[in-house]
Structures are given as structure tokens and as C-alpha cells.
N, C-alpha and C positions, 0 to 999 in steps of 0.2 A: 504494500500500500504506500503510495506516495503522499507525504505530508504536504500541507499547503505551503510551509516555509521552503520545502525542497523545490516545489513547483515555482515559487517566486524566485529562488536562487537560479534555477535553470533559465527562467525567463530573462533575468537580469544578464546572465552570461550570453544569452542569445542576442540581446540588444547591444551589449558591448562588442560582441563579435561582428555584428552588422556595421557598427560605426567604424571599427578598425578596417574592415574590408573596403568600405566606401572610401576611406582616406589612406589606404595602404601606401600609395605612391608618396604621399606627404610624409608618412612616418619613415619610410625607407630612406628617403633622401635627407632626413633630419638627423644630423650626427649627435644631437643632444640625447636621443634615445639610448645611445650606447652608454652614456654616462649614468643612465638610470638603471642599468642592469645589475641586479644582485646575484646571489649565488644561484638561485633557482627561479627568481621572479623578475619581470620587467615591469616598470611603472610607466604607464602611457597616459598622457593628458587627453581626455575625451571632452569634446564640446557639445553643447546643445542637447544634453540628456535632461529632459524636463523633470524638475523635482516636484513631488506632490505637495499641494497646498490645501489647507482646510479653509472653507468659506462658510460664512453665516448663511443660514437658510431659515426663513420665517414661515412656519406653518400657519395657515389661516385659523386653525382651531386652537392655537396657543399650546402651551405645555411647558415642561421643564426647560429652563435655559432660554426662555423667550423674554429677554430683558429689553430695555429701551434702546434708543438709537445713539446713546452716548459713545458706544464703541465705534459706530460707523454705519453707513447704509448697507443694505443687503448686498452680498457679494464682495465685501471688503476682505482681502486676504489677511489672515492672522500672521503676525510677524513683527519685526522691529519697526519703529516709527519711520515714516517716509521722508522724502527729501525736504518737506516743509520745516523739519526740526532743525535747530542750530547745528551747524557742522555738516549738513547735507549738501551734496553737490550733484548737479546734473539732473535731467528730467526724463531720461530714456533708459530702458533696460539694457543690460550688458550681457555678454555671453558668460554662461556658467561653465567654468572649466573644472573638471574633476579628475583626480588622479585615480586610475584603476590599475590594479595589479593582476597580471596574468602570468602563467608559467611559460617558460621557454618552449615547452612542448606544445602548449596551446597556440603560441605565436607561430611556431613552425607549421602547425596544422592549418592555421588561417592563411599563411603565405602560400603553402602548397596548394590549397584549394583555389585560391584566387589566381595564382599563376599557372594552375593546371599542371603542376609538376608531377611526373610519374614517380612511383615508389622505386627505390633502388634495390636490386637483387644483389646482395654481396657475393663476390667471388671468393675463392680460396678452397684449398683441399681439406681444411679442418678448421674448427673453431679454436681460436687461440685463447687458452686459459692458463692460469697459474694456480698452484696450490698454496693456500695461506692458512696459517693456524689462527683461529679466532677464539679468544678467551670468552667463556660463557658463564662462569660461576666458580664455586668452590667445592672441593671434595676432601675426604678424610685421608686419602693416600695420593702420593705423587712424588716426583723428584724433588730433592731438597732445594734446587734452584728456584722452584716455584712456591716455596713455603712463604706464607703470609704471616710475618712475625707479629704485626699488630693484632690480627684476628686471633692468633694463638694466645697472646698475652691476655687479651680480653676474655677469652673463654676460660683461661686458668683463673683469672680474678673472679669471674662470676661463679665458677664452681667452688672456689675457696670461700667466697663470701657466704655461701649457703651451707658450708660445712659446720655442723654443730660444735661449738666451743664452750668450755666451762666459763670463760669470762663473759660470754654472751654476745660478743661481736668479733669481727675479724679485722686485724691490723696488719697490713702487708709488711710494715717495717719491723714488727715484732715477730710475726709468725713466718714471714717469708712466703714466697710463691713457689709452689710445686707444680711443675709443668708435666702433665701426663700425655701419653701418646694420643688419647682421645681429644686433647685440646688442639692438636695441630690441624691446620687447614691449608690446602694447596689449591692453586689455580687449576681449574679444569678447562679443557679446550676441545675443539673439534676442528677437523680439517675441512675447509670449504674450497670450492672451485670458484675463482673470481675471474670474470672476463678481463682479458688484457685489451689493449687498444687494437681493434681489428681494422681500423682505417687510419690513414695518415694523410695530412695535408701539408704540402710544402709550398709556402708563399715566397715569392721572389719579387723584389722591387728595385727598379733603377732609382738610385738616389743621387745621380749626377746633378750638376747645377741647374739644368734645364727643367727639372721636376719641381714645381712650385708646391707651396703648402696646401693649396686647394686640391691639387692632383693627389697628394698624399691623403687628404681627408676623404676624397672619393674612394681611394683604395681601402681606407680604414672602414668606411661604411660597407663596402662590398664584402670585405672579410667577415664582418659581424654577421651579415645575413647568410653568407655561405656557411659559416660555422653553425648558425642556428639550424639550417636545414640538414646538413650532414650529421649533426649531433642527434637529430631525430631519427636518422636512418641506421645508425650503428650503436652498438653497446659501448664502444669506447672510441675516442678520437685523440690521435697524437698529432701535434702541430709543430712544424719547424718554420723558422723565419730566416730568409736570406736577403741581404742587401748587396748591391753591387754598383760599382762604377766601372773602372777597368779591372777591378779585383773583387771577388765575391767573398762574403763573410757570413757565417751563421750568427745570429744575434737573438736577443729576447724580444718580446712583443713591443715593449715601449721604445726600444732603440729602433725597431723596424719602422715605426711611424714618425719618428722625430729626427732621424739623422739626415743631415744635408751635407753633401760632398761637392766636389768640383773635379774637373779633369775629364778625361776621355771615358768612353763607354764600350765595354766588351760584354755583350750579353752572354757569350759562350761561357764566361767564368761562372755565372749563376747556374747555367745548365749543367756544367761539369759537377758543381757541388751538389746540385739536385740529384744527379745520377749516382754520385757517391753515397748520399744518404739513403737512396733506394736500395742500393746493393748491401748496405750495412743493416738493414732491417732484420730483427731476430727471426730465425726460422726461414728466411728467404723471402724475396719480394712476391713470390707466387701465392703466398698465403695472406697477403695484405691487399687491401683496397686503397690504391694510391691516387691522390689528386694533387696536381700541380697547377698553381695560378701565378702568372707573371704579369706585373703591372709596369708599364713603361710608356714613355712618350714617343717611342718609335725611332729614336736616334740610336745608331750603332756604327762602330767603325767598319768601313766598307768590306774589308777582307774577312771580317769576323762573321758576316752573314752566312757564308758557306759552311763554316765550322758549326754554327748553330743548327743549320738544316741537317747536317750529318748526324749530330748528337741526337736530335729529335727522331730522325728516321731509324737510326741503327740501335740506339740505346734506350731512349726514354719511352717513346710511344708504344713499342711492343710490350712493355711491362706495366703500363699505367692505365687506370680506368679512364681518366680524363685529364687532359692538359688544356687549361684555359689561358689564352693570351688576351689581356685587357689593355688596349691602347687608349690612354687618357689624353685627350687633346691638350696640347701645350702651345702657348704663344711663342715658344722658342724652339720646340722640336720639329723635325722634318716629317716624322710619321712614316718613314720609308720602310721600316721593318714589317709593318702589317702588309704592305704590298708584296714583300718578299715571301712571307708566309702564305698569302693567298695564291701566289703563283706556284709555290712548291707543294702545297697540300690542298688540292681542290676537292678531293673526295674522301679524305681521312676523317672519320667521325670521332676519333679520339682527340683530335685537336680542334678546339672551338676558338674562333677569333671574333672578338667584338671590339667596337670602338665606342667610347663614351665621351661625348662632347662636354657635358656638364652633369650636374646632379639629377636633372630630369631624365637622363639616360640610364640611370642606375637600375631602375625596375626592369626595363626591357633587357638589359645586359644579364641580369641574374636569371631571367627566364631562358635566355639563350644558352647560358652556361650549364644550367641544371635541367633543361628541358628534355635532354636525351635519356635521362634516367640511368646513367652509367655509373 
């Protein structure tokens, strides 16, 4: 039986979901949403959800609560004093913005439905798991290394305190504490199988001087939504970040989005490091679902293009689920690398190429990158 409060909660979630779907493009290109992300929840500002208001209603037959007009005419909303009071300002209603929290899983589901993203069928010869010992309580026997001294002492004190004495009470300083085998307690455990990361994302970004802060912010937004969807498809997700100019380096997430360099650009340095990380995956790359995403403005040293094509054809694409090249338009970059990829990989479904001119293009680029369901 569904209780009224449960029906109300479901109805509220339906309304919130409808608002998020309607304005999904706005939320996706708003980088402030990323800052609202908690461990499991995302806080989203929703506008125009009407709040219920009580109104006076006068029954012609009278009755309880039918006072005079000192409160106001029929239909007056109950609430704080209006704009005629001291300190009031303005005479028109404003938008009511409410913060609603939804889980990352719910957000991924909404995005998947709205963008019509197919579910991903993971590849791999086996499910990658590891055995871990989980402590579950206490027991009377066990190895001495798991002996809980505080619990043992407590048990000895309690037993001694209830032991009958001629003086009528127990004094540890006078009588001492006798620890018996039944006072000992040991941690108990059981071995559980915990899923390890079955998917890995390798993000690469050009950080040469031609990449502006706005381009990096677009990359940051895209990474957030790519992570959101792929997290919903796999039990675990392992993420690597690579930055490059003429040389590639693996870094942490914060460095990935904040580093600015100068000098030349060799995209092949990032692809070589990406290939190295793939080959070093535990158990072999065949048991992993690998995703690579490269963000660049399309500038590259001319002779390096051939090396990049060979690395993609011979090393990376045969082993990867999906490689996405995202070219973010720059006022300084030439954008030539996208043309090179288009000419070299006309029919390869493992390599998705998209061009993003500004934040309005983020939504369509995510659909292009994830729409194959690979």
C-alpha cells in the first residue's frame, strides 16, 4: 500500500525531474553546478516551482474562523506583510529559486533519457574483483593481533565488580584485576569480494599558451558530465589526467584544469603516455573498458600529425572502447588537427570527433561522444 506522503514525494520528484529536463542545456553549460557536487548529491537551483498558499474563504453560512475583515479581503494570501510596510521595496513578484538535491544516479538517468543515450554493455573476459577482509564484530577466540584490550579490561572489571566480597564492594586498587580467558574479545571478520575499477578514463588536454581559461572551463564541464554518465554504467571508475604541450605529464585533477604553459605542441606525447597507461592496467587492457578524451584547440607541430595517426591506428584504437577528440574553438589556434583526423578516420566508430565553439555546444558534443553506447 502506498502512503499519501510517499505519493507526494514521488510527485515532487517527478516535477523536479521535469524542470531539470526542460532546462538541461542550461544546467550542463553552467560550471557552477560542478561546485555544488557533494559526495553523492548534486544541489541544483530550480525556478518557478509554485509554493502552496493558504487563502481566506468566507462561507455564506458562517462558522468557525469567520472573523471580520481586519485581516484583509477574501483571497488575501497568508504570509509576511506586503510591500506597503516600512522597508518594503518593489511592487512585482520575483522568481522563487529553490535548491533541490538529487543523487548523481538520478542526474545521470535524466541526462541519459533526455539525450537518448544507449546503455553501455561492458566488455572484458571477467569481472575484476579483489578480496578484502571486512571486520564485522567481536568473538571469544582469534589471533592475538586482533585482541581488543579495552573490551577485555572492561569485561574483567564488570565480572570482578559483581564478585561477592566480604567488604561489600570491589576496589581495583586493593583487590587487583584478574583477567580470565572468558574476558578476552577478538575482532571477527569475513572475506568479501569488492568490485575493482572495471572502467578507466584517460583525459588529455593541451595546455599550451593558445588554450584560454574559457576553453579549459568547457573541458572541465564536459569531464563532469562524462564522468556522471560513465559512473552510472560501471561499478567502478578509474581516472587518469594528462596535460601536454611539447611534453606530456600525468597530473591530478586540479592541476589538469588550472595549468597554463607556453611553447610548442606535440600531441603525440599525450598519446604515447595514454598508450603506456593502457598497457600498465592490472590484468591487461583486454579486461578493462577504456575511454580516452582529448581536449585541444587543434594546433600541433606539423610533422607530429603523422606520429599521432600511427599511434591511434596501431596502438590505441584497437584496444579502446572509445576515443573522443574534442576540439574547442580558440581565437589563437588553427584547428588543423581535426581536419587531419577527419581525413584519416572516416569510418572508424571508435574515434569520435567533435568541435565545440562555445558552451552552447557542450550538450550536442556529449550526445555525440556517448551516443554510440560503446
